C-alpha positions in Angstrom: 118.3 94.0 147.6 118.0 94.5 143.4 118.2 91.2 142.6 115.0 90.4 145.4 113.0 93.4 144.6 113.4 91.9 140.6 112.5 88.8 141.7 109.5 89.8 143.7 108.6 92.2 141.3 108.7 89.9 137.7 106.9 87.0 140.1 104.2 88.9 141.2 103.6 90.5 137.7 103.6 86.8 136.1 101.2 85.7 138.7 99.1 88.8 138.0 98.6 88.2 134.6 98.5 84.6 134.2 95.3 82.5 135.1 95.3 79.2 137.1 93.7 76.5 134.6 90.2 76.8 134.2 88.1 74.2 135.9 87.2 71.2 133.8 85.9 69.5 136.7 85.0 69.8 140.4 87.6 71.9 142.6 87.6 68.5 144.7 88.8 66.2 142.6 91.6 64.7 143.6 94.3 64.5 141.1 97.2 63.1 142.4 98.2 60.7 145.5 101.4 61.2 147.0 103.8 58.6 148.4 102.9 59.6 152.3 99.3 59.4 151.3 98.7 63.0 150.9 96.4 64.0 148.4 96.3 66.9 146.0 92.8 68.3 144.7 92.2 70.4 141.4 91.0 73.4 143.5 94.6 73.3 145.3 96.1 73.1 142.7 94.4 76.0 141.0 95.2 77.8 144.3 99.0 77.3 144.2 99.4 78.2 140.3 99.3 81.6 140.7 102.1 82.2 143.5 104.5 79.2 142.0 108.1 81.0 140.7 107.3 81.6 137.1 109.8 78.5 135.8 107.1 76.5 137.3 103.7 78.4 136.6 103.9 77.6 132.8 104.5 73.9 133.1 101.5 73.6 136.1 99.0 75.3 133.6 100.4 73.7 130.3 101.2 70.1 131.9 99.4 69.7 135.3 101.1 65.9 135.3 104.3 66.8 134.9 104.5 69.6 137.3 103.2 67.0 140.0 105.8 64.8 139.3 108.4 67.4 140.2 106.1 68.8 142.9 106.3 65.1 144.1 109.9 64.8 144.1 110.5 67.9 145.6 107.7 66.7 148.5 110.0 63.6 149.0 113.4 65.3 149.0 112.0 67.9 151.6 110.6 64.9 153.9 114.1 63.2 153.6 115.8 66.9 154.8 113.1 67.3 157.6 113.9 64.0 158.9 117.4 64.9 159.1 117.0 68.5 160.8 118.8 70.0 157.8 116.5 72.9 158.1 117.8 73.6 161.4 121.7 73.5 160.6 123.9 76.5 158.6 123.9 77.0 155.9 120.4 75.6 155.4 118.5 77.1 157.7 119.3 80.9 156.1 118.5 79.1 152.6 115.2 78.4 154.3 115.0 81.4 156.5 115.6 83.4 153.0 113.3 81.6 151.2 110.5 81.8 153.4 111.4 85.6 153.7 110.9 85.8 149.9 107.4 84.1 149.4 106.2 86.1 152.2 107.3 89.4 150.5 106.0 87.9 147.5 102.6 87.6 149.1 102.6 91.1 150.5 103.1 92.4 147.0 100.3 90.6 145.3 97.9 91.3 148.1 99.1 95.1 147.9 98.8 95.1 144.4 95.4 93.2 144.2 94.0 95.9 146.6 95.2 98.5 144.3 91.6 100.1 142.8 91.5 102.3 139.6 88.1 104.6 139.8 86.2 105.3 136.5 87.1 108.9 136.8 90.9 108.2 136.6 90.3 106.0 133.4 88.4 108.9 131.9 91.3 111.1 132.9 93.8 109.1 131.7 92.2 108.6 128.3 91.5 112.4 127.9 95.2 113.1 128.5 96.6 110.3 126.6 94.5 110.2 123.5 97.1 110.0 120.7 97.8 106.3 121.0 94.2 105.7 120.3 94.5 108.1 117.1 92.7 106.6 114.3 93.3 107.9 110.8 90.9 106.8 107.8 93.3 107.4 104.7 93.1 107.2 100.8 96.3 107.0 99.1 97.7 107.7 95.4 100.7 105.9 94.2 103.0 106.3 91.4 105.0 103.3 90.6 108.7 103.0 89.6 111.1 100.6 88.0 108.6 97.5 86.7 106.2 96.8 84.0 102.7 98.9 84.5 99.0 97.5 84.3 97.6 99.1 81.0 95.4 102.4 81.8 92.7 100.4 81.6 91.3 96.7 81.8 88.0 97.8 80.2 89.5 98.2 76.6 90.3 95.9 73.8 93.5 94.2 73.3 94.7 96.1 70.6 94.5 99.5 72.8 95.8 97.6 76.2 98.9 99.9 76.0 101.1 100.0 79.1 101.7 103.3 80.7 105.1 104.2 80.5 107.5 103.0 83.2 109.4 105.9 85.5 112.5 105.8 86.9 112.7 106.2 90.7 113.6 109.9 90.1 110.8 110.5 87.6 108.3 109.3 90.0 109.5 111.4 92.7 109.4 114.1 90.5 105.8 113.1 89.6 104.7 112.9 93.1 105.7 116.2 94.3 103.7 117.7 91.7 100.8 115.9 92.6 101.4 116.7 96.2 101.5 120.6 95.2 98.5 120.4 93.1 96.4 118.7 95.7 97.6 121.4 98.2 96.5 123.9 95.9 93.4 122.7 95.8 93.1 120.1 93.3 90.3 116.9 94.0 92.1 114.0 95.8 89.5 111.9 94.6 89.8 112.6 90.8 93.6 112.1 91.1 93.5 109.0 92.6 91.4 107.9 89.1 93.7 109.4 87.0 97.1 109.0 88.5 97.2 106.0 90.9 99.0 103.1 90.1 97.6 100.7 93.0 94.9 99.4 91.0 93.5 97.9 94.2 93.0 100.8 96.3 92.3 103.1 93.0 88.9 100.8 92.6 87.9 102.0 96.0 88.7 105.6 95.3 91.9 105.2 97.0 90.5 103.9 100.4 93.3 102.6 102.4 91.5 101.5 105.6 91.8 103.0 109.2 95.3 103.2 110.4 96.0 103.5 114.2 99.5 103.6 116.2 99.5 100.1 117.1 98.3 98.6 113.7 100.7 96.6 111.2 101.5 99.4 108.9 105.3 100.3 107.7 107.1 102.6 110.1 107.8 104.9 107.4 104.4 105.3 106.4 103.3 105.4 110.2 105.6 108.0 110.8 104.7 110.2 107.7 100.9 110.0 108.2 100.0 109.6 112.0 100.8 113.1 112.6 98.4 114.5 109.6 95.4 116.6 110.7 92.0 115.8 109.0 92.2 117.0 104.9 96.0 117.3 104.9 98.2 115.2 102.5 101.7 113.8 103.4 104.5 114.1 101.1 105.9 111.6 99.1 106.5 108.4 100.8 109.1 105.8 99.5 108.1 102.5 99.6 109.3 99.3 97.4 108.2 99.6 93.8 106.8 103.3 94.2 105.8 106.5 96.2 102.7 107.1 98.2 100.7 110.2 98.5 98.4 109.7 101.7 95.2 111.8 102.4 93.8 112.0 105.7 90.0 111.4 104.8 88.8 111.7 108.8 90.8 111.6 112.3 89.0 109.8 115.2 90.1 108.3 118.6 89.0 104.8 119.4 86.1 105.3 122.2 87.0 104.9 126.0 84.5 101.7 125.9 87.0 100.1 123.6 90.4 101.0 125.5 89.1 101.0 128.9 90.7 97.4 129.6 94.6 98.3 128.2 94.1 101.7 130.1 93.0 100.1 133.6 96.0 97.5 133.3 98.6 100.1 132.4 97.2 102.2 135.2 97.5 99.3 137.7 101.1 98.6 136.6 101.7 102.1 137.1 100.4 102.0 140.7 102.3 98.8 141.5 105.3 100.3 140.3 104.9 103.4 143.1 104.1 100.8 145.6 107.2 99.4 144.9 109.3 102.4 144.5 107.7 103.7 148.0 108.3 100.6 149.8 112.2 100.6 148.5 112.5 104.4 149.1 111.1 103.9 152.8 113.2 100.9 153.5 116.2 101.8 155.4 119.7 100.0 156.0 123.0 101.2 157.7 126.4 100.2 156.5 129.0 100.6 159.3 132.2 101.7 158.7 134.6 98.9 160.3 138.2 100.0 160.7 140.6 98.1 159.1 142.2 95.2 160.6 145.4 96.3 162.5 148.3 94.4 161.3 150.2 92.7 163.9 153.5 94.1 164.9 156.8 92.7 163.4 158.6 90.4 165.2 161.6 91.8 166.8 164.3 89.5 165.1 167.0 89.7 168.2 164.3 87.4 169.7 
């Protein structure tokens, strides 16, 4: 039952998320003629693709001619089996019956899940109840570098005055960063400290601006963990990164608008409803397993006989 349910669910999900080849010609265009004289049109292939097992679906989409060769082999072998009436003989009959049952079960899943509706009210309610994944934080940062050659304090001075800043050890950089965090939390102007203290010349030129971060953005995990929980106006503890400690300031906290994320919410709700549909089906399906008595061993033979 578990294997069958997995097959149905996974196959149906794949069929659900993938699409048939985009029509590049008239659907009535014949794309294959088989040995028995039967034909397949582009439209027939497009109709077939979504219900194919996963291992054939990708090939049918990406390399239709290769798939149709395999299809032709199956078609020819199936015709030979039919002529020998193999489908009426054990164990092949049981195998055919099982395959038909699985295909019909998958058809029921596809039809049932395709009919699942997600209302605008459900989308909005889910969005309001699960806003954190859509949280966006505009951040600025100060970098306190350690362990490498530092840039001169100003690139606009003459060569004779281009004296590099003192290279800090990791412990010294951590101590400096801790003091900066304390100053900021005591009311010091973050923007001014960026210009005075940051060793990240790229962000420093933009007032410390590091962009807008979201939960799913490509940001190092340790930075994401230290930043995404900040409230607007808060500053993080020093966060170690290769070559320096970063102090991150939450300039503004917003949320991606519903219009931008409704497609992903729709897909998630559809998947959740499909899982519930299957769970209900599984829970409502009953099967009994009779407790058969173990076979009685034969009586020992009488040695006198």
